[in-house]
C-alpha positions as CSV (number, residue, x, y, z in Angstrom):
1,X,0.0,0.0,0.0
2,X,2.8,2.4,0.9
3,X,5.0,1.3,-2.1
4,X,3.5,3.9,-4.5
5,X,3.8,6.7,-1.9
6,X,7.4,5.8,-1.2
7,X,8.2,5.9,-4.9
8,X,6.5,9.3,-5.1
9,X,8.6,10.5,-2.2
10,X,11.8,9.3,-3.9
11,X,10.8,11.2,-7.1
12,X,10.1,14.3,-5.1
13,X,13.5,14.0,-3.3
14,X,15.3,13.6,-6.6
15,X,13.5,16.6,-8.1
16,X,14.5,18.7,-5.1
17,X,18.1,17.7,-5.4
18,X,18.2,18.5,-9.1
19,X,16.5,21.9,-8.5
20,X,19.0,22.6,-5.7
21,X,21.9,21.8,-8.0
22,X,20.5,23.9,-10.8
23,X,20.0,26.9,-8.5
24,X,23.6,26.4,-7.2
25,X,24.9,26.5,-10.7
26,X,22.9,29.6,-11.6
27,X,24.1,31.5,-8.5
């Protein structure tokens, strides 16, 4: 039951890391 939610959380984490890296490169 929590497998899909866990996967969604992982995707969210990955997106956050990518966004953080992009912001770091821009600054």
